N, C-alpha and C positions, 0 to 999 in steps of 0.2 A: 248054585246054592250060596257060594261065597259072595257072589255079587249081591244077592238078596240080603244076606246078613250085613254086608257093608252098607247097603242102602238104608236098611232099618236103623243101623247104628248112627248114620249121619242124620236121619230124621229125628231120632231120639235126642241127639245133641242139639239140633236146631230147635226142637220144642223146649228143651231145658233152657237154651239161651233166651228164647222168646219169653219164658216165664219170669226172668229176672226183672226186677223193678227198674224203672228209668225215671230220672229226675233232671229237669233243666234248672240249673242254679242261677238265680238272678235276684236282685233286690229292686225295690221301687223307690220313687221319690221320697216316700215317708220313712225310708230306712237307709239313709246314705251312710257311707263309711266316713267317719269324721275323726280328725285328730282331737285329742282331749283339749279342753280349755284350761286345764291345770298345767301351767307352764313348767312346774317342777318335774313333770313327767313327759317333757318334750325335749328332744335334742336341741342344742343352741341354734343349729343351722335351720331348724324347722319352726322356730318361734313365731315367725310371721304367719304361719298357717294354724296356730292353736285355735281350736274351735271351728275349723273350716273343713268342708268336705274335701277329701283327698284321695289320691291313689291312681289317677289316670293320666294319660298322655305322656308324661315324663316322670322320672324318679322324683322323690321328694328333694328339696334343696340339699339335704344331708347326703343324698346319693342313694338312699334306700328305696328299693322297690318292694311294694307290698304284695303278698299272695293271699288269695281267698280260697278256702277249702270247705268241702261239705263233709261234716261228720254225721254219722248215723248209727242206729242200733235198734234192737228190739225192745229196749227199755230205757226210760229216762235215766240220765246220769251214767250210762255205760255206752259211750259213743266212740266210734272208730272212724279214722280218715278213709274216705273212699276216693276222692279225687281233689285236685287243686289246680289253680291257674294264677298267673301273674295279673296284676291290675294296672299294667302300663299301656293299655290300648287307648286309642283316641276316641273315647266316649265321655259323657259328662262326668265331672269330678264326683267321686263318691259312689259311682256305679260299679257293680261287679260285672265283668264281661260274662255274658251268658255262656255256660258250658254244660255239655251233656254228660251225665254220669250213669253208667250201668252198675247196679248195686250187686256186683259179684263178690263172693267170699274172697278174702285175702288172708292166707295163712300167716304171712309176715307181720301183719298188723293185728290179727285176731278178728278182723271184720267178718261178720256172718253174711251169707247170701240173704238178700231181702227180696222176696217175690213181689211181683206187681199185684195191684189191687184194683178191682173194677172202679171206674170213675163214679163218684157220687156215693160210694159206700160210706156209711156213717162212721165218724171217728169214734173209736172205742178203746178199751184197755189193750187190745192187741195191735193197734195201729202203730207202725214204726215211729221212732223219734228221730229228729234231726236238729242240727245246729250249724250255722254258718260262722266260721272263725277266720280271723285275719291275722297275719303275722309277717315279720320281716322275711323276705324271700331268700335271704342268705342262709336260712335254716330250713331243713327238710320238712318240718312240720311245726304246728303250734306249740306243742309241749317243749320242743328243743329251744324255740325262740323264747318262750316264757322262762325256762330255766336259765337262759343266758341274760335275762333282764332286758331283752330287746322289745321292740314294738309288738304288741299283740292286742287283740280285741275280739269280742264275740257277740253274737245276737242271742236273743232268748231261744231256749229249746222250744221246738214245736213238733206237732204230729202231722203226718202227711201220707196220703195214699199214692205211692209211686205208680206210674203207668205200667200196665201189663203188656202194652203194645211194643212190637219190635220197631215201630216207626215213631210213635208219639212219645213225648216226654212231658210229664207233669211239671209245671212251673212251681217253684217254691213260693212265689208271690204272684198276684195278690191273694189274700185269703179267700176261702170259699168252701164249697162242700168237700174239697179234697185236702184242705190244709187249715191248721190253726195258727198260722203265721200272724204275728201282731207287729204292726209298724212301730219302729223306734230306731233312732240312730245307733249304728254299730260303732262304738267309741274305741279308738286305738290309742294306746298309751304305753310308755315304758313301764316295765315291771319294777316297783320299788325293791331295793335290796332288803334282805331280812334285817339288817342293822337299822334301816330306816323305821321299820315297824317297831323294833325294840326301843328305839329312842322315843317314838311317839307314845308307846306304852308307858315308858318311864315318866314322860312328861305328864301324861294324864294322871298317873299315880301320885306324882308330886303335887299336882293341882288339888287332888282330893284331900291329901294330907293337910295341905295348906288351909283349905277351906274348913276342915274339921277343927283345926287349931284355933281358927278365928271364932 
């Protein structure tokens, strides 16, 4: 009897594991990871790469290694980190090394479990949302890097049907019946300090006042 119960328990666990969604994170040639062309938001050591696809083979000239992570959730604008990888593998610059993600719940980050969805299911209001984010690998996640003013970047949010298979993983790109991914460069830049925004705002206000007086 105990053996039967244990067997049933293992079967239930296996079925639950197979039900979790699976995603293969990668970008295509139309969505390279690029350093911003705005040189004021690039470290001095990396100026030669401004506007160029980056992130692979070696660290940036500044010594920084970039990380790519998959954020997801059940609604747009409320996304959680599921998994990340470094971008220093020997593949074309701007490419995110393909990595497999099982969309398990994570109590530490608040990420919910996202189940798999049959391939070809129409994208609708209940389809999960995802976003690829890039950041300085010296930080544990995108939010910490952004708070520190380090290199960060992100692609557009998109909806995707994760694979329900224990073997197959749905790719984030290219777009198709399972994804609303739209090609566009994923631009990485330093985060301007709040004081920079304040100065820009004061400058704009001064210009408006000057024009009105004229």
